[in-house]
C-alpha positions, 0 to 999 in steps of 0.5 A: 042159316045163322040169320034164320036162328038169330036176330040180325042185331045179335049177329052184329053184336057178336061180330063186333065182340069177336073183332074187339077180342080176336082181330090181330094187332101189333100192340102187345101191352105190358102192365104198369101201375103208374104213380098218381099224377102230381097235383098242379100246385107248388112248382107245378102251379098253373100260370099264364106265362106262355099266353104272351107267346108270339107266333113267328112264320105263321103259315110257313108249315105245320108241326115245327116240332123242334127249333134250332138257331144258327150262328147268325140267329136264323131259326129252323123248324122241321115241318110235317111235309118234310121241309125244313123252314128257315126264318130270319132272326126277326121271324120273317122271311120264311123260306125252305132250307131243305127237304128230307123227304121224311119227317124232320123232328130233332134239329141241332147244329154242329161246329161246322154249320151242318144241321144234324137232323133226327128224321122219324122216317129217314134216320139220322141226317146231316144237312150242309149249309147249301141244303144238301142232305146226307144220310149218316145212319139208319140202323144199329146192331142190325136193328133199323131205327123205327123212329129217330126222334131227337138229337143233340150235338155234344161239345166234342162233336158227338151226336146224341140221338134217340130212336123212340121206338124200334117197333112202331114208326112215326105214323103209329107212335100212339100204338107205342104209347098204348103198348107201353113196352121198352122199345126205345134207344139212346144212341151216339154217332161219331162223325169222325169214325162214322160209327154208331154206338148204343148208350141205353136201350129198354127205354119207354118211348125215348124222346128228347135228348140233351147233353150237359155243357161239360159232357159229363152226362146226357139226359133222355126223356121217357115219354110214356113213363113220365120221367127223364133219365140221366146217363153219366158219360164221365167221372166216377159214375161213368156208364151208370144211369138214374132217374133225373126227374120222375112222375111228371104231371105230363108227357115229356117230349123235347129237352134242351140245355141253355148252356148255363145250367138250365134244362128246358123240358116241354110237356106236350100234354098233361097226364090222361086219367083214362090212359093211366087207368088202362095202363095196369090192364093190358087186355083192355088196351089191346081192345082199345088198339082195335078201335078207331083212333078217335075213340082212344084217350085223347090228349088235352091241350095245355101248354107247359114248359119246365126249367130244371137245374142240374139236380133235376129240380124245377126252377122255372114253370111256364104254362098256358092252360087254355092254349090261347097262343100256342099249344101242344109244345114239343120243344123249347130252345133258349136263345138271347133271352127268348124261348123258342117253342116247337109243336106237333100241330102249330102252323108257326114257331112260338117265341116268348121272352124269358123274364 
């Protein structure tokens, strides 16, 4: 009957509008007015220092998000298919070290030679030197980890790690960025008592984590707020937290300490003006959440790594705006004068000499 009254195209348009306005989605956006993105000049001036990056272990796997180095100088990267691949110090001899059956993201070694893994699907894991995988933790306070993301082992053995979002899993991380609510947590695991404690919650996509060499503080990236936070672990400000660096020109992903006062920060992509324009408009973002992912704002490839001092000041700036050799950098690890790069999409581990 309706088709006799209305033309077919009107019915189609009405159906599309109804879908965009009424179809239920999990995304419940929160309004936020982001500050204007800083211009790429001064400490953020473009350069081509990452254009000389080597590609190690080409074809060994896809998406080695974080790189760890063992006591012998071997390299480890967690791949999208669940494997953790090991390369020799020269970048050759790629072989599967272990398979978590999930998505290994954050990697770091403890003092006993165990590889501690933040797995986006399986939780916090430990991989023994023989490749045996043990689950350490999957929840805290009755709330399961939705998306264990990064890990750093402190000097005293404490394992600091992030749950990027307790609401959205690793396959739907874009929805957490679109929702832009504080669904993330920073946690610590004590391997002696085998207990987990909450250090910070209400974080906006809690991502990379790095403890200071003296363990006086720990840094955690809030990807969707374009900033890094610092939580003081000891001293007169113990228990307090503050913004370490704010209004970054891109999305902060991984962060690591070189043990000598520099914190390497990977910006996986530059700020997106379309996304920034939608952030104050929750209703618009709810409509976008109903669209195919291909129609949502897409990240631009721009390789970008910053070195920060203990005061949050930029002391190193390495870029490759054209991603000639390596792109979508998610993590940086310094070892023996080299920077090793991880990526969500690359088919190799990146390496560039630190000059």
